[in-house]
C-alpha positions in Angstrom: 79.7 -36.2 1.1 79.0 -35.2 4.7 78.3 -31.5 3.6 76.0 -32.8 1.0 74.0 -35.0 3.4 73.6 -32.1 5.8 72.5 -30.0 2.7 69.8 -32.4 1.9 68.6 -32.7 5.3 68.2 -28.9 5.8 66.3 -28.7 2.5 63.9 -31.5 3.6 63.3 -29.8 6.9 62.4 -26.6 5.2 60.0 -28.2 2.9 58.4 -29.7 6.0 58.1 -26.5 7.7 56.7 -24.6 4.6 54.2 -27.5 3.8 53.2 -27.7 7.6 52.6 -24.0 7.7 50.6 -24.2 4.6 48.4 -27.1 5.5 47.7 -25.5 8.9 46.2 -22.3 7.1 43.8 -24.5 5.1 40.3 -24.2 7.0 39.9 -28.3 6.4 42.7 -29.0 8.7 40.9 -27.1 11.7 43.7 -24.4 12.2 41.2 -21.6 11.4 40.9 -18.6 13.7 37.2 -18.1 14.7 35.5 -14.8 13.8 32.2 -13.0 14.3 29.3 -12.3 12.0 26.7 -9.5 12.1 23.4 -9.3 10.3 20.9 -6.6 9.6 17.5 -6.7 7.9 15.6 -3.6 6.8 12.9 -2.5 4.4 14.0 -0.6 1.5 14.2 3.1 2.6 12.8 4.5 -0.7 9.6 2.7 -0.3 8.7 4.1 3.1 6.1 6.8 3.2 6.4 10.0 5.0 4.0 10.8 7.7 2.1 14.1 8.7 4.7 14.5 11.5 7.7 13.7 9.2 8.2 10.3 10.3 8.4 7.2 8.1 5.5 4.7 7.6 6.3 1.1 6.7 3.3 0.4 4.5 2.4 -2.3 1.8 -0.7 -2.0 -0.7 -2.6 -5.3 -1.5 -1.7 -6.4 -4.9 1.8 -4.6 -4.5 5.2 -5.3 -3.4 7.7 -4.6 -0.6 11.6 -5.1 -0.7 13.9 -6.0 2.3 17.6 -5.9 2.3 19.9 -8.2 4.4 23.4 -7.4 5.0 26.0 -9.8 6.6 29.3 -8.4 7.7 32.4 -9.9 9.3 33.1 -8.1 12.3 35.7 -10.3 13.8 39.6 -10.5 13.5 40.0 -13.3 11.0 38.4 -14.3 7.5 35.0 -15.6 7.4 34.9 -18.9 5.5 31.8 -20.2 3.5 29.3 -17.7 4.5 25.8 -18.6 3.8 22.5 -16.8 4.2 19.0 -18.3 4.2 15.5 -16.9 5.2 11.8 -16.9 4.8 9.2 -14.6 3.3 6.7 -13.1 5.7 3.2 -14.8 5.9 0.4 -12.6 4.7 -1.7 -10.6 7.2 -4.3 -13.5 7.0 -2.5 -16.7 6.8 -5.6 -18.7 6.6 -5.9 -20.7 3.3 -9.1 -19.1 2.5 -7.6 -15.7 2.6 -5.1 -16.4 -0.2 -3.0 -13.7 1.1 0.5 -15.3 1.6 3.2 -13.1 0.8 5.8 -14.8 -1.4 9.3 -13.7 -2.8 9.0 -12.7 -6.4 12.7 -11.6 -7.0 16.1 -11.3 -5.3 19.3 -9.7 -6.1 22.0 -10.6 -6.8 20.6 -13.6 -8.6 22.5 -16.3 -10.5 24.9 -18.6 -8.5 24.8 -16.4 -5.5 21.1 -16.1 -4.5 17.8 -17.7 -5.4 14.6 -18.4 -4.0 12.4 -21.5 -3.9 9.6 -23.4 -2.3 7.1 -21.3 -4.3 8.8 -18.2 -3.2 8.7 -19.1 0.7 12.4 -19.3 1.1 15.7 -17.9 -0.3 19.2 -18.7 0.1 22.6 -17.0 -0.8 26.2 -18.4 -0.9 28.6 -15.5 -0.4 31.7 -17.3 -0.1 34.5 -16.0 2.0 34.4 -12.5 3.7 37.7 -11.0 4.8 38.7 -9.3 7.9 37.6 -5.7 7.4 38.1 -3.9 10.5 39.6 -0.3 10.4 41.6 1.4 13.0 38.6 3.9 13.2 36.1 1.1 14.0 34.6 0.9 10.5 34.8 -1.9 8.1 35.9 -2.4 4.7 33.2 -2.8 2.0 34.4 -6.1 1.1 33.9 -7.4 4.7 30.1 -7.2 3.8 27.7 -8.9 1.5 24.1 -8.2 0.9 21.0 -9.3 -0.8 17.5 -7.7 -1.5 14.6 -9.8 -1.9 11.1 -8.6 -3.0 7.8 -9.9 -1.7 4.3 -9.8 -3.4 1.2 -9.3 -1.4 -1.7 -10.6 -3.6 -4.9 -8.5 -3.7 -7.9 -9.8 -2.0 -10.3 -11.7 -4.3 -13.6 -10.2 -5.3 -16.3 -9.5 -4.4 -15.1 -7.1 -1.8 -17.1 -6.6 1.3 -18.3 -3.1 2.1 -16.8 -3.0 5.7 -13.1 -3.2 4.8 -12.8 -6.8 5.8 -11.4 -9.9 3.8 -13.2 -13.0 2.9 -11.9 -14.7 6.0 -13.2 -11.7 8.2 -9.5 -10.3 8.7 -9.2 -6.5 8.3 -7.9 -5.1 5.2 -6.3 -1.8 6.6 -3.5 -1.7 9.3 -2.8 -5.5 9.3 0.7 -6.4 10.5 2.5 -8.8 8.1 3.9 -11.9 9.6 7.7 -11.8 10.3 10.3 -12.2 7.7 13.7 -13.7 8.8 17.3 -14.1 7.7 19.9 -16.4 9.1 23.7 -16.2 8.3 26.4 -18.9 9.2 30.0 -19.5 8.4 32.2 -22.3 9.1 34.2 -20.5 11.5 31.6 -18.0 12.9 30.1 -19.9 15.6 26.4 -20.6 16.0 24.2 -19.1 13.1 22.6 -15.6 13.7 19.2 -14.7 12.8 17.4 -11.2 12.2 13.8 -10.8 12.2 11.7 -7.9 10.7 7.9 -7.2 11.4 7.0 -3.6 11.0 5.4 -3.7 7.6 1.5 -3.0 7.8 -1.1 -3.0 5.1 -2.9 0.0 3.5 -6.5 0.1 2.8 -7.7 0.0 -0.8 -10.8 1.3 -2.4 -11.8 0.4 -6.2 -13.2 3.6 -7.3 -15.1 3.6 -10.9 -16.8 6.2 -13.1 -19.1 6.0 -16.2 -20.3 8.9 -18.4 -23.0 9.0 -21.0 -23.7 11.9 -23.5 -25.3 12.6 -26.8 -24.1 10.8 -30.0 -24.3 13.5 -32.3 -25.2 17.4 -32.0 -25.0 20.5 -34.1 -22.9 23.9 -33.6 -24.6 26.0 -30.9 -26.6 23.0 -29.4 -26.7 22.7 -25.5 -25.8 19.1 -24.7 -25.8 17.2 -21.2 -23.4 14.6 -20.1 -24.3 12.3 -16.9 -21.5 11.0 -14.7 -21.8 8.3 -12.3 -19.3 7.5 -9.7 -19.1 4.7 -7.2 -16.6 3.2 -4.5 -16.8 -0.5 -4.9 -14.7 -0.9 -1.5 -13.7 -2.6 0.4 -12.6 0.3 2.3 -13.4 4.2 2.4 -11.7 6.2 -0.2 -9.9 9.4 0.9 -10.8 12.6 -0.9 -12.1 11.3 -4.3 -11.5 13.9 -7.0 -13.4 14.1 -10.2 -11.7 16.1 -13.3 -13.0 16.9 -16.6 -10.9 16.8 -19.8 -13.1 18.1 -22.4 -12.6 19.5 -26.0 -11.9 23.1 -27.0 -15.3 23.0 -28.7 -17.2 21.8 -25.8 -17.6 24.8 -23.5 -18.5 23.7 -19.9 -21.4 25.6 -18.7 -22.5 24.3 -15.3 -23.2 21.3 -13.1 -26.8 20.5 -11.8 -27.4 21.0 -8.0 -25.6 18.7 -5.7 -22.1 17.0 -6.2 -19.5 19.0 -8.0 -22.1 21.9 -8.6 -19.1 24.5 -8.6 -17.7 22.7 -11.5 -14.5 20.8 -12.3 -12.4 19.8 -10.9 -14.0 19.0 -7.7 -13.7 16.9 -4.3 -16.6 14.6 -4.4 -16.2 14.1 -0.5 -13.6 14.1 2.1 -14.2 10.5 2.6 -16.3 8.3 0.3 -17.6 5.3 2.0 -17.2 1.7 0.4 -20.6 1.1 -1.4 -21.4 5.0 -1.8 -22.2 6.4 -5.1 -22.9 9.9 -6.7 -24.2 11.5 -9.7 -23.5 14.8 -11.8 -25.3 16.2 -14.6 -23.1 18.5 -16.7 -24.1 20.9 -19.5 -22.0 22.0 -22.3 -22.5 24.4 -25.4 -21.1 23.1 -28.8 -18.9 25.5 -30.3 -18.5 26.3 -34.2 -16.4 24.0 -36.5 -13.7 25.4 -38.8 -15.3 26.2 -42.4 -13.2 23.5 -43.9 -14.4 21.0 -41.4 -17.9 19.5 -42.2 -18.0 17.3 -39.1 -15.8 16.3 -36.3 -15.8 13.7 -33.2 -15.6 15.8 -29.9 -14.1 13.9 -27.1 -15.1 14.4 -23.4 -13.7 12.6 -20.5 -13.8 12.6 -16.8 -11.3 10.8 -14.3 -12.2 9.8 -10.7 -9.2 9.3 -8.2 -8.5 9.2 -4.5 -6.2 12.1 -3.5 -4.2 13.1 -0.5 -5.4 15.6 2.1 -3.0 18.7 1.9 -1.5 20.0 5.0 -2.5 23.6 5.9 1.1 24.1 7.2 2.6 23.1 4.0 4.2 20.0 5.3 3.4 16.4 4.4 0.0 15.4 3.7 -2.4 14.8 6.5 -4.0 11.7 4.7 -2.8 9.9 1.8 -4.6 8.7 -1.4 -6.3 5.3 -0.9 -4.7 3.0 -3.4 -7.0 1.7 -6.0 -6.5 -2.0 -7.0 -8.2 -1.4 -10.6 -7.2 1.8 -12.4 -8.9 0.7 -15.6 -12.3 2.0 -14.6 -11.0 5.3 -13.1 -11.7 7.0 -16.7 -14.8 7.4 -18.8 -14.4 8.8 -22.1 -17.3 9.7 -24.6 -17.5 10.9 -28.3 -20.1 13.1 -29.8 -20.2 13.9 -33.5 -20.9 17.2 -34.4 -22.1 18.8 -38.0 -22.2 22.3 -39.1 -25.7 23.8 -38.2 -26.4 24.2 -41.9 -25.5 20.7 -42.7 -22.0 19.1 -43.9 -20.8 16.5 -46.1 -21.8 13.8 -43.5 -25.3 15.2 -42.9 -28.4 14.2 -44.9 -28.6 17.7 -46.5 -25.0 17.9 -47.3 -24.6 14.5 -48.8 -27.8 13.2 -50.5 -29.7 16.4 -51.4 -26.5 18.2 -52.2 -25.3 15.7 -54.6 -28.6 15.6 -56.3 -28.8 19.4 -56.7 -25.3 19.3 -58.4 -26.4 16.6 -60.8 -29.7 18.6 -61.6 -27.4 21.6 -62.5 -25.3 19.7 -64.9 -28.5 17.9 -66.5 -29.8 21.4 -67.2 -26.9 22.7 -68.7 -26.6 20.0 -71.0 -30.1 20.5 -72.2 -29.5 24.0 -72.9 -26.5 23.4 -75.0 -28.4 20.8 -77.0 -31.2 23.3 -77.8 -28.9 25.8 -79.0 
């Protein structure tokens, strides 16, 4: 009996030791080793623009988006428990209410139960759970020791009407405006005080609404000389770099010449090295109408011009010296026309070919019938 008593006591002590060790390893019992978090916040590299000197420009266009990636890494010697991340979207370059340009978060990955954004896109939060100790002997870290999230902000386009001096409705500058700071804060139950990363390098790009219209004849005949009139304008709010006018015509519309002035040398042409907001130009183009195939009595010939800002080439062959100015409205950069062309001697859709032609055929048939009756 004595030996059994000692056996029961020994088993009880072992259970207490194991249970005690297990409880001590649970974070709720305060036996957790402290660890350290590191945080980084960067603009998505693929969105950066290469400058003339080969450097990277952190730019955003009004009416466009910018993405930022936050990475949290456990750099300590112990597991990091209940790691959380929270942050704020940047304010717009003109946070005044009448500017209407507050930048809001429009997407975040990963989503679902891990990350989400709220407060009308003003804030975001992530729950990464536990991050293991990932230190390696060479000083690096295991991938599992890090967690990241990428959030995308949207910068609304300034409301119309645009001003002609590259300013916004509240008087702020459109170009080269620094966005407000965007921040991210990481914390864990055993990582000490929360740590915060701040990013404020993104600047706004100028924008210019180029628009073009074209008028021409509704109808013509083979061999005619026809004229198309092109009108282009920069609706602002900023100057447009190197606007280029191109012409996509029809094989049966042979370009002849442009009148003196803009694009006198033909298409494509650079309207100007820089076109000021509010500036406009006109081009008068002449074409010769070609001959339709014999089995095509009439056809609609399309003619089209396009006006777009372009980059300034680098004479050394490197990155562009100046970039194309973003255009907030692309729908008015193209102007198509349509001209109906008939055979010069008249076709099925001409008056001679349709009305008189049919009348002549009927007259011949009537004459033949009368001859047969007389015989």
